[in-house]
C-alpha positions in Angstrom: -4.8 -22.9 38.8 -6.4 -26.1 39.1 -3.4 -28.8 39.7 -5.1 -31.3 37.3 -5.4 -28.9 34.7 -2.0 -27.1 34.4 0.1 -30.6 34.1 -2.4 -31.7 31.4 -2.5 -28.3 29.8 2.0 -29.0 29.3 1.5 -32.1 28.4 -1.2 -31.6 25.4 1.6 -28.8 24.4 4.3 -31.3 24.1 1.9 -34.1 22.3 1.0 -31.5 19.6 4.7 -30.7 19.1 5.7 -34.3 18.9 3.2 -35.2 16.5 4.3 -31.8 14.3 7.4 -32.9 14.3 6.8 -36.5 13.6 4.4 -35.5 10.4 7.2 -33.1 9.3 9.7 -35.8 9.6 7.8 -37.9 7.4 7.2 -35.8 4.7 10.7 -34.8 3.8 
């Protein structure tokens, strides 16, 4: 696997998880 691609996938996964958590937080 590409060394630059894998961390990017983990970062985007963490970013989307944070974004979802923020959206849920704002709704309540």
